[in-house]
N, C-alpha and C positions, 0 to 999 in steps of 0.2 A: 361787118356782120358775117358770121360764119354759119348761120342757121337759115336754111331756105324757108322754114315756116315763119320765123320771126321777121325775115326780110320782107316777105309779102305783106305782112301786117303793117310794117313800117311804110311800105309803098302806098297802101290804101289809106293809112292815116294822113300821109302827105297829099295824095290825090284829092281827098275829101276836105282838106284844110282843117283837120281836127287837132293840130298841134297844141292849141290853147285849151282844148277840151279834154283830151286824153294825154295825160302826162306819160313820160317815158323814163324808165330806169333800165339800165343795161347791166347784165352780168359780165364778168370777165370773159373774154372770148376764148375760153378753155375751161376744162373741168379738172377737179381734183377728186380724191376719194369721197369728198362731200358733194360731188356733182357740180352743177352750176353754182358759182359763188360771187360774192361782192368783195370789194376791197376799198382802199382810200380813193381810187380813181373811178370805180364803178360802185355806186352807192345805192342801197335800197332806201329811198327817201320817204317811203310810206311807213314801213314797219321797223326799219333799222336793223334788219337781219344781216347775217354774214353769209348765208347760203340760201339758195332758192327753196330747198326742201323745208326750210323753216316757214316760208310763206305758205306752202301747201299745208303744213301742220297747223298754222294759224287759222286756216280755213276749215280744217277738219283734223282733229287729233288722231282719228282712226285711219287716215289716208294710207293707202298702200299703192305700190306700182311705181312706174317711172316718173321722175320729176323732169318735165320738159318745158321748153320755151316755144312760143310766147305764152304769157299769162295775162289775161285781162282781169284786173282787180277792181271790185266795186268798193270805192272808198266809204260810201254811206253804209252799206251792209257789212263791210269789212269781211269780204269773202271773195273767192275766185268765181268769176262769171264763167270763164271758159279758158282752156288751154289748147283748143283746137283752132288752128289758124284759119281754116276755111269758114268755120262758124264765126270767128271774130271778124273777118273781113265782110261777111254778110251783115253782121250787126252794124259795122261801121258804114255800110252802104245805106242802111235804112233807119236803124234805131237812133242814129245821131244826126238825122236830117236837120233838126232845129238848130244845130250847132255848126253845120257844115257850110262852107262858102262855095260849094260845088254841087249843083243839082243833077249832075250826070248819074244815071243809073248804071252801075258797074255789074249788075246782075239782073238784066232785063228778063221779064217773064218768058218771052219768045225764044230766048237763048239758054235758058236755065238747064235744060236737059243736055245740051251740048257742053256747056260749061261744066256741069257735074261729071259728065263722062270724061272730059279732058282732065279735070281735077283728080278724079279717081285714078286714072292711068298715071299721071305725073306723080301723084302722091305715093302710090304703091311701088312704082318702079324707079323713080328718081329720088324724090325727097325722102321718103321713109325707108327705102332700101329693104322693104319687107318686114320691118319691125312692128309687131302688133301691139295693141293696147295703149295708144297715145292718149285717149280721152280720159280726163279726170272726172270722176263721178262724185258729185256732192250728195250727201244724204238729203232726203226731202225735208224742207224746212217749212214752218208755218208762216 
């Protein structure tokens, strides 16, 4: 895995034992002029797309901005829940408790401000390298 954001979501998925609940499709570990893409070895098993930008467009035909990984896709609503790794791992920590085999709290209330401070520092200086605008915004839906 060559993406620090996707890597940390994979770690949380494993820590919380969510492999049977949250499926995993990987893009090819490289990009083309189409961005992140799929091929015969790296397959989009949900939508059958050939490039990740098509997944974003399936969620919102008017989407603009960078196409990034990871992406948490809601199979029932057929849309992107989030592409922000910190948000996804917080969801995995709490929202999937009924499916987890691990009751450890990876985001305890008394440590949240420290965790958030470290996350911001690492995100901006190491992971993101100063690239703005990662968060995908969906239009408000009924």
